[in-house]
C-alpha positions in Angstrom: 0.0 0.0 0.0 1.4 3.3 -1.1 1.9 5.8 1.6 0.9 9.4 1.0 2.5 12.3 2.6 0.2 14.5 4.5 0.6 18.0 3.4 0.4 20.7 6.1 -2.7 22.6 4.9 -2.8 25.0 7.9 0.4 26.8 7.1 0.0 30.5 7.8 1.7 33.4 5.8 4.1 35.7 7.8 2.2 39.0 8.6 5.0 40.9 10.4 5.2 43.3 7.5 1.9 44.9 8.4 3.4 46.7 11.4 6.0 48.9 9.6 3.4 49.3 6.8 0.9 50.8 9.2 3.5 53.0 10.8 4.5 54.3 7.3 0.8 55.1 6.5 0.5 56.9 9.8 3.5 59.0 9.1 2.3 59.8 5.6 -1.0 60.9 7.0 0.7 63.1 9.5 2.9 64.6 6.7 -0.1 65.4 4.5 -2.0 67.0 7.5 1.1 69.1 8.3 1.4 70.2 4.6 -2.2 71.1 4.5 -2.0 73.0 7.7 1.1 74.8 6.5 -0.8 76.0 3.4 -3.5 77.5 5.5 -3.4 81.2 6.4 -4.6 80.5 9.9 -1.3 80.7 11.9 -3.0 79.9 15.2 -4.4 76.6 14.0 -1.0 75.6 12.5 0.7 76.5 15.8 -1.8 74.3 17.7 -1.4 71.4 15.3 2.4 71.7 15.5 2.3 71.5 19.2 0.0 68.4 19.1 2.3 66.6 16.7 5.4 67.5 18.7 3.9 66.0 21.8 3.0 62.8 19.9 6.2 62.3 17.9 9.0 64.0 19.8 7.7 64.4 23.4 7.3 68.2 23.0 10.8 69.0 21.8 11.5 69.2 18.2 11.6 71.4 15.1 7.9 71.7 15.0 7.8 73.2 18.4 8.6 76.6 17.0 7.1 77.8 13.7 9.5 78.7 10.9 10.3 82.4 10.3 8.1 82.4 7.2 5.0 81.5 9.3 5.5 84.3 11.9 2.6 86.6 11.5 3.1 90.3 12.0 0.9 92.0 14.7 -2.4 93.3 13.4 -3.1 97.0 12.9 -5.3 96.9 16.0 -2.5 95.5 18.1 0.0 98.0 16.8 -2.3 100.9 17.5 -3.2 99.6 20.9 0.5 99.2 21.8 1.3 102.7 20.4 -1.6 104.3 22.4 -0.4 102.6 25.6 3.1 103.9 25.1 1.8 107.4 24.4 -0.4 107.3 27.4 2.4 106.2 29.7 4.7 109.0 28.2 2.0 111.6 28.8 1.5 110.4 32.4 5.2 110.5 33.0 5.4 114.1 31.6 2.5 115.1 33.8 4.0 113.6 36.9 7.3 115.4 36.1 5.5 118.7 35.5 3.6 118.3 38.8 6.9 117.6 40.7 8.5 120.6 39.1 5.5 122.8 39.9 5.4 121.7 43.5 9.2 122.3 43.9 8.8 125.8 42.3 5.9 126.7 44.7 7.9 125.5 47.7 10.9 127.6 46.6 8.7 130.6 46.2 7.4 130.1 49.8 11.0 130.1 51.0 11.8 133.3 49.2 8.7 134.9 50.8 10.0 133.9 54.2 13.3 135.6 53.5 11.5 138.7 52.2 9.5 138.8 55.4 12.7 138.7 57.5 14.3 141.5 55.4 11.2 143.6 55.6 11.1 143.2 59.4 14.7 144.4 59.6 13.9 147.4 57.3 10.9 148.4 59.5 12.8 148.0 62.8 15.6 150.3 61.5 13.3 152.8 59.8 14.8 152.1 56.4 11.6 152.0 54.3 12.7 154.9 52.1 16.2 153.6 51.4 15.5 149.8 51.2 12.9 148.1 49.1 12.2 144.4 48.5 10.3 142.8 45.6 9.6 139.2 44.7 10.2 139.0 40.9 10.4 136.2 38.3 14.2 136.4 38.7 14.1 136.0 42.5 13.9 138.1 45.6 15.3 141.6 44.8 16.6 144.0 47.5 17.2 147.5 46.3 19.4 149.9 48.3 19.6 153.6 47.4 23.2 154.6 46.7 23.2 157.5 49.1 22.7 155.0 51.9 26.1 153.5 51.3 28.2 155.8 49.2 29.1 159.5 48.7 28.6 160.9 45.3 31.1 159.6 42.8 32.6 157.3 45.4 32.7 153.5 45.6 33.7 153.4 49.3 31.0 152.4 51.7 30.2 154.9 54.4 31.8 153.9 57.7 28.5 154.8 59.4 26.7 152.2 57.2 29.1 149.3 57.6 26.9 147.9 60.4 23.9 148.0 58.0 25.8 145.9 55.5 27.0 143.5 58.1 23.5 143.1 59.6 22.2 142.5 56.1 24.7 139.8 55.6 23.1 137.9 58.5 19.9 137.8 56.6 21.7 136.2 53.6 22.7 133.1 55.6 20.6 130.3 54.3 20.7 126.5 54.4 21.1 125.3 51.8 22.7 128.5 50.4 21.4 130.3 47.3 23.2 132.1 44.5 23.3 135.8 45.1 24.1 138.6 42.6 25.1 142.0 43.8 24.9 144.7 41.1 25.7 148.4 40.9 23.7 151.0 38.9 24.1 154.7 38.2 22.2 157.6 36.5 23.3 158.8 33.1 25.2 161.9 34.3 28.7 161.4 33.0 31.4 160.9 35.6 35.1 161.5 35.1 37.4 161.9 38.1 40.8 160.6 39.2 39.4 157.2 40.2 36.8 156.4 37.5 36.5 157.2 33.8 32.8 156.1 33.5 29.7 155.3 35.3 30.2 151.7 34.3 33.4 151.4 36.3 31.8 153.2 39.3 28.9 150.8 39.3 31.2 147.7 39.1 33.4 148.9 42.1 30.4 149.8 44.2 29.0 146.2 43.7 32.4 144.6 44.5 33.1 146.7 47.6 29.6 146.1 49.0 30.0 142.4 48.3 33.4 142.3 50.1 31.8 143.7 53.3 28.9 141.2 53.0 31.4 138.3 52.7 33.2 139.3 55.9 30.5 137.1 57.4 32.3 133.8 57.9 29.0 131.9 57.5 28.7 133.0 53.8 30.5 131.1 51.1 32.0 133.4 48.4 31.3 130.7 45.7 27.6 131.6 45.9 28.2 135.3 45.2 28.9 137.3 42.1 29.1 141.1 41.4 28.0 143.0 38.3 28.1 146.6 37.1 25.5 148.0 34.7 26.3 151.7 34.8 23.4 153.8 33.5 22.1 151.1 31.2 19.3 149.6 33.3 17.4 152.6 34.6 14.3 152.2 36.7 13.4 155.9 36.7 13.4 158.9 34.4 16.9 160.3 34.1 15.3 163.6 33.1 14.2 164.3 36.7 16.2 164.5 39.9 13.8 161.9 41.5 14.3 159.5 38.6 18.1 159.8 38.7 17.9 159.1 42.5 16.1 155.9 41.8 18.6 154.9 39.1 21.6 155.3 41.5 21.3 152.1 43.5 22.8 148.7 44.6 20.7 145.6 44.1 21.0 142.3 45.9 19.3 139.5 43.9 18.6 136.2 45.8 18.1 133.7 43.1 15.5 130.9 43.2 16.7 127.3 43.3 14.0 126.2 40.9 12.9 128.1 37.9 9.4 127.9 36.5 
């Protein structure tokens, strides 16, 4: 009896190739989705999709985590205007704050000058010097005007010995903490002067200012670096040189106490 070989009819085909095939299809699908998303003008959707694929394929770190430079969308007109308006608003607020600080500093400085003026006026009243001394708060500072006949003889720049105490007492009123810049200036009328000592009213006015300042600075509490002297001759009159009264007003020495803050 002839034996027949039994053929193995249940032999199965190897299906291991399906796994890489499925992975390949998944990757191709992902690629097409990314290409489609990249062609869309909606940058926000692309960004969200990129982040999702990064998390799936690379654990959140990869080239898809950051969009390429070509896909970076510029800010909209509304965003630009909003940002510009905010910057302008902040700048205006800063300017207003600065102006308010400066205004408050100016007002405080003016109050200090008024206090100094009050002290000088009390001194003038106590010594019956209302005719010879006048104070005025101006835009340039506190101005003290002294008639020249109080301090000097006609045509002379030497302070009367009898008035030395007036100058020294005045120096006490100029002691301030912190100190202020002080300008002492000399003025004359327009009557020409020519003597052995001076060739012009301008020279006379300069020396009167300098000599008066020297006496003021004998006060050791005053620092010379805060003082300066000027001579204007007849060129800044405050009265009419055509009258005796006007010429008397023009012959003067002025002490200007400057503000620390200007408006």
